[in-house]
C-alpha positions in Angstrom: -164.5 88.5 -98.0 -164.1 86.8 -94.7 -165.4 88.8 -91.5 -162.6 88.5 -88.9 -165.2 88.3 -85.9 -167.8 85.8 -88.4 -165.5 83.5 -89.3 -164.7 83.1 -86.2 -167.3 81.1 -85.6 -167.3 79.0 -88.5 -170.5 80.8 -90.2 -170.7 82.4 -93.9 -170.8 86.3 -94.1 -174.3 88.3 -95.2 -174.1 89.6 -98.7 -172.3 93.1 -99.2 -172.1 95.5 -96.2 -174.1 93.8 -94.0 -171.6 91.6 -93.5 -170.7 94.0 -91.2 -173.1 94.8 -88.9 -172.6 90.7 -88.3 -168.8 91.5 -88.0 -170.1 93.9 -85.1 -172.2 91.7 -83.2 -170.2 89.0 -83.2 -167.5 90.9 -81.6 -169.0 89.8 -78.8 -167.8 85.8 -76.6 -170.1 84.1 -77.2 -171.2 81.1 -78.6 -170.4 77.4 -77.4 -166.8 78.0 -77.1 -166.7 82.1 -75.2 -164.2 83.6 -78.0 -163.0 86.1 -76.4 -164.6 89.8 -76.6 -162.7 91.4 -79.4 -164.1 95.1 -77.7 -163.0 94.0 -75.0 -159.8 95.8 -74.9 -158.5 99.0 -77.4 -156.1 96.7 -78.0 -158.1 94.0 -79.8 -161.1 96.4 -81.2 -158.2 98.5 -82.8 -157.4 95.3 -84.7 -161.2 93.7 -85.2 -161.9 98.0 -87.1 -158.7 98.3 -88.9 -159.5 94.6 -90.1 -163.9 95.5 -90.8 -162.8 99.1 -93.0 -161.5 96.5 -95.2 -163.5 94.3 -95.7 -166.1 97.2 -96.0 -163.7 98.7 -98.9 -163.8 94.9 -100.2 -167.7 94.1 -100.4 -168.2 97.9 -101.2 -165.1 99.1 -103.3 -165.6 102.3 -100.5 -162.4 103.4 -99.0 -162.2 103.8 -95.3 -160.2 106.5 -93.8 -158.6 104.5 -90.2 -160.9 104.8 -87.6 -158.8 105.1 -85.0 -160.2 104.4 -81.5 -159.3 105.5 -78.2 -161.1 104.4 -74.6 -164.0 106.7 -75.4 -165.2 105.7 -78.4 -164.6 102.4 -77.5 -167.3 102.5 -74.3 -169.9 104.2 -76.9 -168.9 101.8 -79.7 -169.9 98.9 -77.1 -173.2 100.5 -75.8 -173.9 101.5 -79.9 -173.4 97.5 -80.1 -175.6 95.9 -77.0 -178.2 98.7 -78.8 -177.5 97.0 -82.2 -177.9 93.4 -80.6 -181.0 93.7 -78.9 -182.8 95.3 -82.0 -181.7 92.1 -84.0 -183.0 90.0 -81.4 -185.6 91.6 -81.4 -185.1 92.7 -77.7 -187.4 94.9 -76.2 -186.3 97.9 -73.6 -187.5 98.0 -70.2 -186.6 101.1 -69.3 -189.4 104.0 -67.2 -191.3 105.8 -69.4 -191.8 105.9 -73.0 -189.5 104.5 -74.8 -186.7 106.1 -76.4 -187.3 106.7 -80.8 -184.2 106.8 -81.7 -181.7 104.7 -80.7 -178.4 105.9 -82.6 -177.6 108.2 -85.0 -174.9 108.8 -87.5 -173.5 111.4 -90.2 -173.7 110.3 -94.3 -174.2 112.5 -96.8 -175.9 111.5 -100.4 -173.8 111.7 -103.3 -174.3 111.7 -106.5 -172.2 109.7 -108.9 -171.5 110.6 -112.7 -173.5 107.5 -113.3 -176.5 108.8 -112.3 -176.5 106.8 -108.9 -177.5 107.9 -105.3 -174.9 106.7 -103.2 -175.6 107.0 -98.7 -172.0 108.0 -97.8 -171.2 107.5 -94.0 -169.4 110.6 -92.2 -166.8 110.7 -89.0 -164.6 110.1 -87.6 -163.2 107.2 -84.5 -166.0 104.7 -83.3 -168.5 107.7 -85.6 -167.4 106.0 -88.1 -167.9 102.6 -87.4 -171.5 103.1 -86.7 -171.6 104.9 -90.0 -170.4 102.3 -92.0 -172.6 99.7 -89.8 -176.5 101.9 -89.9 -175.1 102.7 -94.0 -174.9 99.3 -94.2 -178.2 98.2 -91.8 -180.7 101.3 -94.0 -179.2 99.6 -97.4 -180.3 96.1 -96.7 -183.7 96.4 -95.2 -184.3 99.4 -98.2 -182.9 95.4 -100.0 -185.2 93.5 -97.2 -182.3 91.2 -96.4 -182.0 93.2 -92.3 -184.4 90.7 -91.6 -183.1 87.9 -92.4 -180.1 88.4 -89.9 -181.0 86.9 -87.0 -179.4 86.5 -83.3 -179.0 82.7 -81.9 -182.4 81.6 -79.5 -180.5 79.5 -78.0 -180.3 82.4 -74.8 -176.7 80.7 -73.8 -175.5 81.7 -77.1 -175.6 85.7 -79.0 -173.8 84.8 -82.5 -175.3 86.3 -84.9 -176.3 84.6 -88.7 -177.6 85.4 -91.9 -180.5 83.4 -92.8 -180.2 81.5 -95.8 -183.9 79.7 -95.5 -186.0 79.9 -98.1 -188.7 80.8 -96.0 -186.7 83.0 -93.0 -187.4 80.9 -90.6 -183.9 79.5 -89.2 -183.8 80.9 -85.1 -180.5 78.5 -84.5 -176.8 79.9 -85.6 -176.4 75.5 -85.6 -178.7 73.5 -85.3 -176.0 71.4 -84.5 -175.2 73.1 -82.0 -178.3 75.5 -80.2 -181.1 73.3 -82.0 -180.3 70.6 -81.4 -179.6 71.2 -76.9 -183.0 73.2 -76.9 -185.0 70.4 -79.0 -183.2 68.3 -76.5 -184.1 70.3 -73.6 -187.5 70.7 -74.7 -188.0 66.9 -75.6 -187.5 66.1 -72.1 -190.0 68.7 -69.8 -193.2 67.4 -72.6 -192.0 63.5 -71.2 -191.2 65.1 -67.8 -195.0 66.2 -67.9 -196.9 63.4 -69.0 -196.3 62.0 -66.4 -197.3 63.9 -64.2 
């Protein structure tokens, strides 16, 4: 299965439904070539949502009713993506007062299947359905202890989300050649300048 937003950065998708979380994060304009923001306008966002729903069905085997986005829902989806990016990147909120405990809340139901398995079923319509799918996938990945491997590139000029497949989960760049080498070279030059002073 190829997730469209992630594929445009030449990355391998995160396993299972976590690929949807990664794909939503990768709808931003990011990377060295600054691909278009796939949530910039309603037409692009609807095409991405249709592809994301198809991807979810292909990966999980669970069909998703067509998600229809409107202008208000698109704004909400962008805000959800922004908050998701912030928590994935490990950023701290800089708001006055105590931090919010709940950033977003969506509906889901627990279902007992004939096979005895309990499943978490996303609910809602429009952007809320997409958010519910993303949060269900993130929750399941959290239970499987794979959620922590979904990261965003440490390069401040790049916001690409990647799945860290390193043995010790120590990756920080979506691509060492493009983002890592540039950062390492800057750090090396800064150390050289510091020694010369």
